C-alpha positions, 0 to 999 in steps of 0.5 A, spaced: 779 055 262 780 060 256 781 068 257 777 071 251 775 078 251 768 078 249 767 083 242 761 086 239 778 120 285 781 120 292 788 120 291 793 125 288 798 120 285 798 121 277 799 114 273 804 112 269 803 109 262 806 103 258 805 103 251 807 099 245 808 102 238 805 097 233 808 101 228 815 101 231 815 094 235 817 098 241 815 099 248 815 106 251 814 110 258 808 115 256 806 117 249 810 114 243 812 120 240 814 124 246 815 118 251 822 114 253 823 107 250 823 101 255 826 095 255 821 090 257 823 083 259 819 080 265 812 083 267 809 081 273 801 082 272 797 085 278 791 080 277 786 085 282 787 090 276 785 087 270 779 090 266 776 090 260 771 095 256 771 100 251 775 106 249 777 112 245 782 118 244 780 125 242 785 131 240 783 135 247 783 134 254 782 129 257 784 126 251 783 118 253 776 116 255 774 109 258 768 105 260 769 099 263 765 092 263 762 090 270 764 083 269 771 082 266 771 080 259 764 080 258 761 086 254 757 091 258 755 094 252 758 099 247 757 107 249 754 111 244 758 113 238 762 110 232 769 112 236 769 107 241 773 101 241 774 095 245 779 096 251 783 093 257 787 096 263 792 092 267 797 094 273 804 091 272 811 091 274 817 090 269 823 087 272 829 092 272 824 098 272 822 101 279 815 104 279 809 100 277 806 102 270 799 102 267 798 098 261 792 101 258 789 101 251 784 101 246 789 100 240 788 093 236 795 091 236 795 092 244 788 089 245 791 082 241 797 082 245 794 083 252 789 078 250 794 073 248 798 075 254 792 073 259 791 066 255 798 064 257 796 064 264 793 057 267 786 060 269 782 055 272 776 060 272 775 067 270 769 069 274 772 069 280 779 069 278 783 062 280 790 061 277 792 054 277 798 053 282 798 061 284 800 061 292 797 067 296 802 073 296 804 071 289 803 073 282 804 071 275 810 073 271 810 073 263 816 074 259 815 079 253 818 075 247 817 079 241 813 083 237 809 080 231 806 083 225 800 079 222 800 079 214 796 085 211 796 088 218 799 095 219 800 094 226 804 089 230 802 085 236 806 084 243 807 076 244 808 073 251 810 067 254 808 065 261 814 064 266 811 062 273 810 066 279 813 070 284 812 074 290 808 080 290 813 086 292 812 090 298 812 096 293 807 093 288 800 094 291 794 095 287 792 103 288 786 105 291 785 110 285 786 105 280 781 101 283 776 106 283 777 108 276 776 101 273 771 098 279 772 091 278 767 086 281 772 080 281 777 078 286 783 073 286 783 066 289 789 062 289 791 055 290 795 053 295 799 048 291 807 050 291 810 051 284 816 048 282 820 054 283 820 061 285 822 067 280 826 072 283 823 079 282 
């Protein structure tokens, strides 16, 4: 099963965003200009948090606007306006970084990176999500390898490789406020197959 994106509040906690700069080929906590640079290696992906849709940015609050697909990867229809671009969102935990982060964007390079990251996972099904070899209580982990700039393209794409599965940490649970934002209609189903080796996270 190939993961491929189809192209054409209740809580006071504030989300923290992960951002990849296509021009600088670096990762940041928060915005690229004012954010803090991060070293990214192993990334745990909360499968419950996956969302695809449409997004755009404007230079006034709330700045970012998103409209999420009813079904993961399947285009629910572009909202009115030429400014909308295909987008994604996921809740992740970086090895060596205490707090979980949201990786969410409608930029071309990050969208390609997210889709490429998903394509490294051994999906058996996407609707509902079933990942081959993933035990209950564990989540997939990928490793960021490099950023790659395609020929004649101004932006770079983050490249990942699949590492395996690791036990979900107690402090890495899908927040209710996040689920209320994306309204996912998919659930995680897991195989009972035991992986060859576990990954400390």
